[in-house]
C-alpha positions in Angstrom: 0.0 0.0 0.0 2.9 2.3 0.5 5.7 3.5 2.7 5.6 6.5 5.1 7.8 8.6 7.3 6.0 9.2 10.5 6.9 12.2 12.7 5.8 12.0 16.3 6.2 15.0 18.7 6.7 14.4 22.4 5.9 17.4 24.6 5.2 17.4 28.3 4.9 13.6 28.3 2.2 13.6 25.6 2.9 12.4 22.1 1.1 13.1 18.9 1.5 12.2 15.3 2.2 15.5 13.6 3.1 14.4 10.1 2.7 11.4 7.7 5.1 11.8 4.8 4.2 9.4 1.9 7.2 8.0 0.0 6.6 6.6 -3.5 9.8 4.7 -4.1 9.8 2.0 -1.4 11.5 1.1 1.9 15.0 2.2 1.0 13.8 5.6 -0.1 11.7 5.9 3.0 14.7 5.1 5.2 16.8 7.9 3.4 13.9 10.3 3.7 13.4 9.6 7.4 17.1 10.2 8.2 17.0 13.4 6.2 13.9 14.4 8.2 15.6 13.7 11.5 18.6 15.8 10.5 16.6 18.8 9.1 13.1 19.1 10.5 12.7 22.4 12.3 11.2 22.6 15.8 7.4 22.6 15.9 6.0 26.1 15.4 9.4 27.6 14.7 8.9 30.9 12.9 12.6 31.8 12.4 15.3 30.2 10.4 17.7 30.4 13.3 19.7 27.2 13.8 18.7 25.0 16.7 20.7 22.5 18.7 20.0 19.0 17.4 20.9 15.5 18.6 19.9 12.6 16.4 19.9 9.1 17.7 19.3 6.0 15.6 17.3 3.8 17.9 16.6 1.0 15.5 17.1 0.3 11.8 13.9 2.2 11.1 13.6 4.8 13.9 15.3 8.0 15.1 15.0 10.0 18.3 15.7 13.7 17.8 16.3 16.2 20.6 15.9 19.8 19.5 16.9 22.8 21.6 16.2 26.5 21.0 17.4 29.5 22.9 15.6 32.9 23.1 15.5 36.1 25.1 12.3 37.6 26.4 12.0 41.2 27.3 13.3 41.8 30.8 15.0 38.4 31.1 18.5 38.4 32.6 19.5 35.3 30.7 18.2 33.3 27.7 15.5 30.7 28.0 16.2 27.2 26.5 13.4 25.1 25.1 13.7 21.4 24.4 11.5 19.3 22.2 11.7 15.6 21.2 10.7 14.0 17.9 10.4 10.3 17.0 11.0 9.7 13.3 9.9 6.3 12.1 9.6 4.4 8.8 6.4 2.4 8.5 4.6 0.5 5.8 0.8 1.2 5.5 -0.8 -2.2 5.5 -4.5 -1.5 6.0 -7.0 1.4 5.3 -10.6 1.6 6.4 -12.4 4.8 5.3 -14.4 6.7 7.9 -18.1 6.4 7.5 -19.7 9.7 8.4 -22.1 9.6 11.4 -25.8 9.6 10.8 -27.7 12.6 12.1 -29.7 11.9 15.2 -33.2 10.6 14.6 -36.1 12.8 15.5 -38.0 11.8 18.6 -41.7 11.4 19.1 -42.2 15.2 19.4 -40.2 16.1 16.3 -37.1 17.3 18.1 
């Protein structure tokens, strides 16, 4: 059915799937795309092109853990604030799809409501 690069964001102990990148050319291309994503994806919501700190760990043949750090000054601060974010980058093969069936509107009751 196809290969994907999955990007999971971990923030405050909660994780969410933030991106599903389809890869047309198969598993090898998906692995290359995942490693590139681990090395280059900007922090979530980053609005600047400023470089960030980045540690990339290959945790399995198909997974990477990325630690991103950013530093910024807020007005009145005496020192910069450092923010840390973690991403899991994984290669996965889509093996099943079931389309969502839209919910039916509620049936009217005895009194037409």
